[in-house]
C-alpha positions as CSV (number, residue, x, y, z in Angstrom):
1,M,121.7,-75.6,-30.7
2,S,122.0,-79.7,-32.5
3,N,126.6,-78.1,-32.6
4,I,126.1,-77.4,-28.5
5,F,124.5,-81.1,-27.9
6,F,126.9,-82.8,-30.3
7,R,130.1,-81.3,-28.6
8,I,129.1,-82.6,-25.4
9,Y,127.9,-86.2,-26.5
10,L,131.6,-86.0,-27.4
11,V,133.2,-84.5,-24.7
12,A,131.5,-87.2,-22.3
13,F,132.0,-89.8,-24.6
14,A,135.9,-88.9,-24.5
15,F,135.9,-89.0,-20.6
16,I,133.8,-91.7,-20.2
17,T,136.1,-94.0,-22.3
18,Q,139.3,-92.4,-20.9
19,C,137.6,-93.6,-17.3
20,F,136.7,-97.2,-18.6
21,F,140.1,-97.9,-20.4
22,A,142.5,-96.5,-17.9
23,Q,144.8,-98.8,-17.0
24,D,144.6,-100.5,-13.2
25,Y,147.8,-99.5,-11.3
26,Q,148.3,-103.0,-9.1
27,A,151.2,-101.8,-7.4
28,S,150.9,-101.1,-3.7
29,L,153.3,-98.4,-4.2
30,S,153.4,-95.2,-6.7
31,D,156.4,-94.1,-8.4
32,G,157.7,-90.3,-8.4
33,T,160.4,-88.2,-8.0
34,L,162.1,-86.6,-5.5
35,K,164.0,-83.6,-6.9
36,V,167.3,-82.8,-4.2
37,N,168.6,-79.9,-5.5
38,S,169.4,-80.6,-9.0
39,T,169.3,-84.0,-8.5
40,E,166.6,-85.9,-9.8
41,L,166.1,-89.4,-7.3
42,P,163.7,-92.0,-8.2
43,V,161.2,-93.0,-5.0
44,K,158.8,-95.2,-3.9
45,I,155.9,-93.6,-2.6
46,Y,154.4,-95.2,0.2
47,A,151.1,-93.9,2.6
48,T,148.3,-96.1,5.0
49,T,146.1,-94.9,7.7
50,E,147.0,-98.3,10.0
51,A,149.6,-97.4,12.5
52,T,150.4,-100.8,12.9
53,D,150.8,-101.3,9.0
54,L,153.2,-98.2,9.1
55,A,155.1,-99.3,11.7
56,G,155.7,-102.6,10.5
57,F,156.6,-100.9,6.8
58,A,159.7,-99.1,8.8
59,D,161.4,-102.3,8.6
60,K,160.5,-103.5,5.3
61,K,163.8,-104.0,2.5
62,I,163.2,-102.1,-0.6
63,D,165.5,-102.0,-3.3
64,N,164.8,-98.3,-3.9
65,N,164.7,-94.7,-2.5
66,V,161.5,-94.6,0.1
67,L,158.9,-91.7,0.8
68,V,156.4,-92.2,2.9
69,I,153.9,-89.7,3.9
70,L,152.7,-89.7,7.2
71,N,149.2,-89.6,8.2
72,E,147.6,-87.7,11.5
73,S,145.8,-90.8,11.7
74,N,149.1,-92.3,11.9
75,F,149.9,-90.2,15.5
76,E,146.4,-90.6,17.3
77,P,147.4,-88.6,21.0
78,N,146.2,-91.8,23.1
79,Y,148.8,-93.9,21.5
80,Y,151.5,-91.1,21.2
81,N,154.0,-94.1,22.8
82,F,153.0,-96.2,20.1
83,S,153.5,-93.2,17.1
84,A,157.2,-92.3,18.6
85,Q,158.4,-96.0,18.5
86,T,157.3,-96.3,14.8
87,L,159.1,-92.8,14.1
88,A,162.4,-95.0,16.2
89,R,161.8,-97.8,14.0
90,F,161.9,-95.3,10.8
91,K,165.2,-93.9,12.1
92,D,167.1,-97.2,13.0
93,N,166.3,-98.0,9.5
94,Q,168.0,-94.6,7.8
95,Y,164.6,-92.6,7.0
96,Q,165.4,-88.9,7.3
97,F,161.6,-87.4,8.6
98,F,160.4,-83.7,7.1
99,D,157.1,-81.3,7.5
100,K,155.3,-81.1,4.5
101,K,157.6,-78.0,3.3
102,F,160.1,-80.9,3.1
103,K,162.1,-79.1,5.7
104,L,164.2,-81.7,7.6
105,I,163.3,-82.0,10.9
106,T,166.7,-82.9,13.2
107,T,165.1,-82.8,16.3
108,G,163.5,-85.8,18.3
109,V,159.9,-86.4,18.3
110,T,157.5,-85.1,21.4
111,Q,154.1,-84.7,21.9
112,E,154.7,-81.3,21.1
113,N,155.5,-81.2,17.8
114,I,154.9,-85.5,16.3
115,D,152.1,-83.3,14.2
116,T,154.6,-81.5,12.0
117,F,156.7,-84.8,10.9
118,K,154.9,-85.2,7.6
119,Y,157.6,-87.2,5.4
120,A,159.8,-89.7,5.6
121,V,162.8,-90.4,3.0
122,K,165.0,-93.0,2.7
123,S,167.6,-92.4,0.1
124,G,171.0,-93.5,-1.1
125,K,172.8,-89.9,0.3
126,P,171.5,-88.4,3.5
127,I,170.1,-85.0,2.7
128,T,171.4,-81.9,4.6
129,E,169.1,-78.6,5.9
130,T,170.4,-76.7,3.3
131,D,169.1,-79.2,0.0
132,K,166.0,-78.2,-1.6
133,V,163.9,-81.1,-1.7
134,E,160.7,-81.3,-3.7
135,L,158.2,-84.2,-4.4
136,E,157.2,-84.2,-8.2
137,T,154.8,-86.7,-9.5
138,P,152.4,-87.5,-12.3
139,F,149.3,-87.8,-10.6
140,K,147.9,-84.9,-8.0
141,I,148.2,-85.4,-4.0
142,W,145.4,-84.5,-2.3
143,D,146.4,-84.6,1.1
144,P,144.5,-81.6,3.1
145,S,143.9,-80.4,6.7
146,K,140.2,-82.2,7.5
147,G,138.9,-79.2,9.2
148,I,139.2,-75.4,10.9
149,Q,141.0,-76.3,14.4
150,I,139.2,-74.1,16.4
151,G,141.2,-74.5,20.0
152,P,140.3,-78.1,21.2
153,V,137.4,-78.8,18.6
154,T,137.8,-79.5,14.7
155,L,135.3,-78.1,12.7
156,H,135.2,-80.8,9.7
157,F,135.0,-79.7,6.4
158,Y,132.5,-82.4,5.7
159,S,130.4,-81.2,8.3
160,L,130.7,-78.0,7.0
161,M,129.3,-79.2,3.4
162,F,126.9,-80.3,5.0
163,I,126.0,-76.8,6.8
164,F,126.5,-75.4,3.5
165,S,123.7,-77.0,1.7
166,F,121.1,-76.9,4.2
167,G,122.1,-73.2,4.5
168,L,121.9,-72.9,0.3
169,G,118.9,-75.0,0.3
170,Y,116.5,-73.0,2.7
171,I,117.4,-70.1,0.6
172,L,116.5,-71.7,-2.8
173,M,113.4,-72.9,-1.1
174,A,112.3,-69.7,0.0
175,R,113.1,-68.3,-3.8
176,I,110.8,-71.2,-5.1
177,F,108.0,-70.5,-2.6
178,K,107.9,-66.7,-3.7
179,N,108.3,-68.1,-7.1
180,D,104.5,-70.2,-6.4
181,N,102.9,-67.4,-4.1
182,V,103.3,-70.0,-1.0
183,N,102.9,-68.6,2.5
184,I,107.0,-68.7,3.7
185,K,105.6,-69.8,7.1
186,Y,105.4,-73.2,5.8
187,L,109.2,-73.2,4.5
188,E,110.0,-73.6,8.5
189,P,108.7,-76.9,9.2
190,L,109.7,-78.3,5.6
191,F,113.6,-77.5,6.3
192,T,113.3,-78.9,10.3
193,W,111.4,-82.0,8.5
194,T,114.1,-82.2,6.2
195,L,116.9,-82.0,8.4
196,I,115.6,-84.9,10.3
197,G,114.8,-87.1,7.4
198,T,118.2,-86.6,5.7
199,I,120.6,-86.8,9.0
200,L,119.1,-89.8,10.3
201,G,117.8,-91.7,7.0
202,A,121.7,-91.5,5.8
203,R,123.2,-92.7,8.9
204,L,121.0,-95.6,9.4
205,G,121.0,-96.6,5.5
206,H,124.6,-97.0,5.9
207,V,124.3,-98.7,9.0
208,I,121.9,-101.3,7.5
209,F,123.2,-101.5,4.3
210,Y,127.3,-101.3,4.8
211,Q,128.5,-101.7,8.4
212,P,125.7,-103.7,10.6
213,E,128.1,-104.6,12.9
214,L,128.2,-101.1,14.7
215,F,124.7,-101.9,16.1
216,K,126.5,-104.7,18.3
217,E,130.3,-102.9,18.2
218,D,129.4,-99.0,18.8
219,F,125.8,-98.0,19.5
220,W,126.2,-95.2,19.9
221,S,128.2,-94.0,17.0
222,V,125.1,-95.0,14.7
223,F,122.7,-92.0,16.5
224,L,125.9,-90.0,17.8
225,P,128.6,-88.2,15.9
226,I,130.9,-89.8,18.2
227,S,132.7,-93.0,18.5
228,T,132.9,-94.9,21.6
229,K,136.2,-97.7,20.4
230,N,139.2,-97.2,21.8
231,G,137.6,-94.4,24.2
232,L,135.3,-92.2,23.7
233,K,135.8,-89.9,20.5
234,F,133.8,-87.0,18.2
235,T,133.9,-87.9,15.2
236,G,131.6,-85.6,13.1
237,F,128.9,-87.2,11.5
238,S,130.5,-89.8,8.3
239,G,129.3,-92.9,7.1
240,L,126.1,-91.5,5.0
241,A,123.9,-93.4,2.9
242,S,121.8,-91.4,0.3
243,H,119.9,-94.5,-0.3
244,G,118.4,-94.3,3.3
245,A,118.7,-90.3,2.9
246,T,116.0,-90.8,0.2
247,I,113.5,-93.7,1.9
248,A,113.9,-91.3,5.3
249,L,113.4,-88.2,3.2
250,I,110.1,-89.5,1.1
251,F,108.4,-90.4,4.3
252,T,109.1,-87.2,6.5
253,T,108.1,-85.0,3.2
254,L,104.5,-87.5,2.9
255,Y,103.5,-86.1,6.5
256,Y,104.8,-82.6,5.9
257,S,102.4,-82.8,2.7
258,F,99.5,-83.9,4.4
259,K,99.7,-83.0,7.8
260,I,101.2,-79.0,7.4
261,I,101.0,-77.4,3.5
262,K,98.1,-79.6,2.4
263,K,99.1,-80.0,-0.8
264,N,99.8,-83.0,-3.5
265,P,103.1,-84.9,-2.1
266,F,104.5,-84.1,-5.4
267,W,104.0,-81.2,-5.7
268,V,106.8,-81.4,-2.9
269,Y,109.0,-83.8,-4.3
270,D,109.2,-81.8,-7.4
271,R,110.8,-78.7,-5.3
272,I,113.0,-80.3,-2.9
273,G,114.4,-82.5,-5.7
274,I,115.7,-79.2,-7.0
275,V,117.3,-78.6,-3.8
276,V,118.5,-82.2,-3.0
277,A,120.2,-82.5,-6.1
278,L,122.4,-79.5,-4.9
279,G,122.8,-80.7,-2.0
280,G,124.4,-83.7,-2.9
281,A,127.3,-82.4,-4.5
282,F,128.1,-80.8,-1.5
283,V,128.1,-84.2,0.1
284,R,130.1,-85.8,-2.5
285,M,132.5,-82.8,-1.7
286,G,133.1,-83.2,1.7
287,N,133.5,-86.9,1.0
288,F,136.5,-85.7,-1.0
289,F,137.7,-83.8,1.8
290,N,137.8,-87.0,4.2
291,S,139.6,-88.7,1.0
292,E,136.5,-91.3,1.2
293,I,134.1,-93.0,-1.3
294,V,137.5,-93.5,-3.4
295,G,137.6,-94.8,-6.7
296,K,139.1,-98.0,-8.3
297,P,143.3,-97.8,-9.4
298,V,144.0,-95.8,-12.0
299,D,146.8,-95.4,-14.0
300,P,148.8,-92.5,-13.0
301,N,149.3,-90.5,-15.7
302,S,145.7,-90.5,-16.1
303,P,144.8,-86.6,-16.4
304,F,141.9,-88.2,-13.4
305,A,144.6,-90.1,-11.2
306,I,144.8,-88.8,-7.6
307,F,146.7,-90.0,-4.7
308,F,144.4,-90.5,-1.5
309,P,147.5,-90.1,1.6
310,Q,144.1,-90.3,4.2
311,Q,142.5,-93.2,2.1
312,S,140.6,-95.9,4.9
313,S,142.5,-99.2,4.2
314,E,139.3,-100.8,3.8
315,Y,139.7,-99.8,0.2
316,G,142.7,-101.2,-0.6
317,A,146.6,-100.4,-1.4
318,T,147.2,-96.4,-1.4
319,V,147.8,-95.7,-4.9
320,P,146.4,-93.5,-7.6
321,R,142.9,-93.8,-7.6
322,Y,139.7,-92.1,-9.4
323,P,137.9,-88.5,-7.6
324,T,134.5,-90.7,-7.7
325,Q,133.1,-88.0,-5.4
326,L,134.5,-85.2,-7.8
327,F,132.2,-87.4,-10.5
328,E,129.6,-87.5,-8.7
329,A,129.7,-83.5,-7.5
330,F,129.6,-82.7,-11.4
331,G,126.7,-84.6,-11.9
332,Y,125.0,-83.5,-9.7
333,V,125.7,-79.8,-10.3
334,C,124.7,-80.6,-14.1
335,L,121.3,-82.2,-12.3
336,F,120.4,-78.9,-10.6
337,V,120.9,-76.9,-13.4
338,L,118.6,-78.6,-15.8
339,L,115.9,-79.1,-12.9
340,W,116.7,-75.3,-12.1
341,I,116.1,-74.6,-15.8
342,L,112.8,-76.5,-16.6
343,Y,111.1,-75.2,-13.2
344,K,111.8,-71.5,-14.3
345,K,111.3,-71.8,-18.1
346,T,108.4,-74.7,-18.5
347,N,105.9,-75.2,-17.5
348,K,106.5,-78.8,-16.0
349,K,106.2,-77.6,-12.5
350,Y,102.5,-77.3,-13.1
351,Q,102.5,-81.5,-14.1
352,Q,103.3,-82.7,-10.6
353,G,105.4,-85.1,-10.0
354,W,107.1,-84.8,-13.4
355,L,110.1,-83.1,-12.2
356,F,110.3,-85.4,-9.4
357,G,110.2,-89.1,-11.6
358,L,113.1,-86.9,-14.0
359,F,115.0,-86.1,-10.9
360,F,115.1,-89.5,-9.4
361,I,116.1,-90.9,-13.3
362,I,119.1,-89.2,-13.8
363,L,120.3,-89.0,-10.0
364,W,120.3,-92.5,-9.7
365,A,121.7,-93.4,-12.6
366,I,124.6,-90.7,-12.0
367,R,125.3,-92.9,-9.6
368,F,124.6,-96.4,-10.7
369,F,127.5,-95.4,-13.4
370,V,130.2,-94.0,-11.5
371,E,129.8,-96.9,-8.8
372,F,132.1,-98.7,-12.1
373,L,134.4,-96.6,-10.9
374,K,133.7,-96.8,-7.0
375,M,135.0,-98.7,-4.3
376,P,133.3,-100.6,-2.1
377,Q,132.1,-99.3,1.0
378,G,132.2,-101.5,3.4
379,D,131.1,-104.7,3.0
380,E,128.7,-105.7,0.1
381,F,125.8,-107.5,1.0
382,I,123.6,-107.2,-1.9
383,Q,124.9,-108.1,-5.3
384,F,122.8,-109.4,-8.2
385,A,124.4,-109.9,-11.5
386,G,128.1,-108.6,-11.1
387,L,126.3,-105.0,-9.8
388,N,127.6,-103.6,-6.3
389,T,125.3,-102.6,-3.3
390,G,124.9,-99.2,-4.7
391,Q,123.8,-100.5,-8.0
392,V,120.7,-102.5,-6.7
393,L,119.7,-100.3,-4.7
394,S,119.8,-97.4,-7.5
395,I,117.5,-99.5,-9.8
396,P,114.5,-99.2,-8.3
397,F,114.5,-95.5,-7.7
398,M,115.5,-95.1,-11.0
399,I,112.6,-97.4,-12.1
400,A,110.0,-95.8,-10.0
401,G,111.5,-92.2,-11.4
402,F,109.8,-93.5,-15.0
403,V,106.9,-94.5,-13.4
404,I,106.2,-91.2,-11.4
405,M,106.7,-89.3,-14.6
406,I,103.8,-91.5,-16.5
407,Y,101.8,-91.1,-13.8
408,S,102.2,-87.2,-13.6
409,K,99.8,-86.5,-16.4
410,K,97.1,-87.2,-13.9
411,F,98.1,-84.1,-11.4
412,K,98.1,-81.6,-13.9
413,I,97.4,-78.2,-12.0
414,T,96.7,-74.6,-13.4
415,E,98.9,-71.5,-12.2
416,A,95.8,-70.5,-10.4
417,E,96.3,-73.5,-9.0
418,N,99.9,-73.8,-8.0
419,G,99.9,-71.2,-4.9
420,K,97.3,-72.6,-3.0
421,P,96.8,-75.6,0.0
422,E,94.6,-77.9,-1.8
C-alpha cells in the first residue's frame, strides 16, 4: 500500500512541478505549421472573440504567413453587414478563406454561408482547391461546437452538464437514502431546495463577487438566462460562482434539515458533499466546453498547453493556456471517489459533520491551488497578500472544514439512529 501512495505522490509532484515551472508564453500570436501538400509553411496563429479586434487585425502588416481562426462570436446575425465587411477587408489584404476541414472557399459571403468561414490564411503562395491543407501545432486546439442545434434553439453543453450533475446527483442521493434506510419521500424536497440554492446562489455570487456592474447594465441577466445588451438574446445560465452556490446551499439545507427531514444539518451536509463533489466536476466540464475559466499562458510545448480560440477577450491574448477547468474537474472526481469510499466502507457517516468537514477542506484546497494557474474572472475586487478573489474566499471555507471535523465528535450517532428522523 505504501508503494502505491509513493507513486501517487511522485505523479502529483511531477504534475505540480511542470505546471508551476513551465515557461510563460507572452506573445500575442502563436506558432504553428500549415502543411500544404508536402510543403510546410510556418504560420503565426491569431484568434479573438471581439469582432472589432478581428476587423483591425485584417489590416495589420505581418512579415510571416498568418492563419486566423474565425469564431461564431465574430459573426453575430444582428451584425451581418459588419461581419461581411470584415471578411472583405481580409480578402483585400490577400487572405484566403477555408472551412473547418480546410477546404478552400471560393464563393462570396452571404448570410446563409457565413458560418462556414472558419480560417483566413495569408501565405506567400496562393493555395488552390486541389491542395491538401493541414494545420499542425505543438499544442492542442479546443474549438468545439458549444451545443446541439435543435431548430432555432441551441442546447448548450454547459446547460447539459448542469442537467447531468443534478440527474446523477438525484440517483446517487436515492442510493444513499436507501442505504441509510431513510424514506425516499424526503428526496424530492431536497432536490428542489438544492436546485434553487445552487442556481440562485451561484449566479448571485458571481455577479456580487466578479461582475456587480450587471445590476446596473443588464439587470435581468442576473436572474434569467438572457442578455438585454445589444438586443434580447438567450444565453443560457453562465457566470456562476461556486462560493455563492455554497453559501446558498448552506441556508437552503438548514431549512430542509429543520423543517422537512428533521435531522441534524450535518447529517444532510455529509451526504450532499458527496454529490456536490461529482456535480462540481460536471460544471467545470461545462466551463471547458464554453472555453471559460481558462488558465494562464503556458509554454506551447507543455503537455498541458491548450489553445482556446473561443475564449473571452477579458483573459487577454488568445495563446496556449493551462486547461484549469480540467484540473479542477479531475480534483473533484478524486474527491468524490474518496468521500464515497469513506461513506460506504467506514463508520465516519455516523460522526455527523466529519465527511462534510473533509469535503470543505479538500474542495476549497483544490480551488485554492488551481487559482495559481487560473486567469482572473472579471475584476478582482478582493485581494490579499498576493492572493486573488477566489483564493481569499476559499480560506474561510477551509478553516470552517477543520472546525467542523473537530466538533463532529460531539455529533456521533449509532447505526440504529442513522435512519430515523430526530
